[in-house]
C-alpha positions in Angstrom: 1.0 0.9 12.0 -1.2 -1.9 13.3 -3.8 0.2 14.8 -4.0 2.4 11.6 -4.6 -0.4 9.3 -7.3 -1.8 11.4 -9.0 1.4 11.8 -8.6 2.3 8.0 -9.3 -1.0 6.6 -12.7 -0.4 4.9 -11.4 3.1 3.6 -8.2 1.4 2.2 -10.2 -1.2 0.3 -11.9 1.5 -1.7 -8.4 1.9 -3.2 -6.6 -1.3 -3.2 -7.7 -5.0 -4.0 -7.0 -6.7 -0.7 -8.1 -10.3 -1.1 -6.1 -11.4 2.0 -6.9 -8.4 4.0 -4.4 -5.7 4.9 -1.0 -6.8 5.3 0.3 -7.4 9.0 2.7 -5.1 10.8 5.4 -7.8 10.1 4.9 -7.3 6.3 5.1 -3.4 6.5 8.3 -3.9 8.7 9.9 -6.2 6.0 9.0 -3.7 3.2 10.5 -0.8 5.2 13.5 -2.9 5.8 14.3 -3.1 2.1 14.1 0.7 1.5 17.0 2.7 1.1 16.7 4.9 4.2 18.7 7.9 3.0 16.5 8.1 0.0 13.4 7.7 1.9 14.5 10.4 4.4 15.1 12.8 1.3 11.9 12.2 -0.2 9.8 12.6 3.1 11.9 15.8 3.8 10.9 17.3 0.4 7.3 16.3 0.9 7.1 18.0 4.3 8.8 21.0 2.7 6.1 21.2 0.0 3.3 20.8 2.9 4.5 23.5 5.1 6.4 25.8 2.7 7.4 29.0 4.2 7.0 27.7 7.8 10.3 25.9 7.2 12.1 29.3 7.3 10.6 30.5 10.8 11.8 29.5 14.1 9.1 27.7 16.1 9.8 27.9 19.9 9.0 24.9 21.9 8.8 24.9 25.5 10.8 21.6 26.7 9.3 21.6 30.2 6.0 20.8 29.0 6.9 18.3 26.6 8.6 16.4 29.2 5.8 16.6 31.7 8.0 18.5 34.3 5.1 21.5 34.6 2.6 22.0 37.4 -0.6 20.4 36.7 
């Protein structure tokens, strides 16, 4: 989160008035802690479904050994 805010500071300032700069990662953490996690999960799931649409109905095979790094280099 901190790396993102630092890398996107100029872009974010186009949309937000940030007189004290971009909030720290501690501030983001405190805000997220106050959120209702069940509602957040529902909203994120709805957003993802809208973004990927019919792909949700497809099986996407993932080769686990590659993900775990147990393949030959």
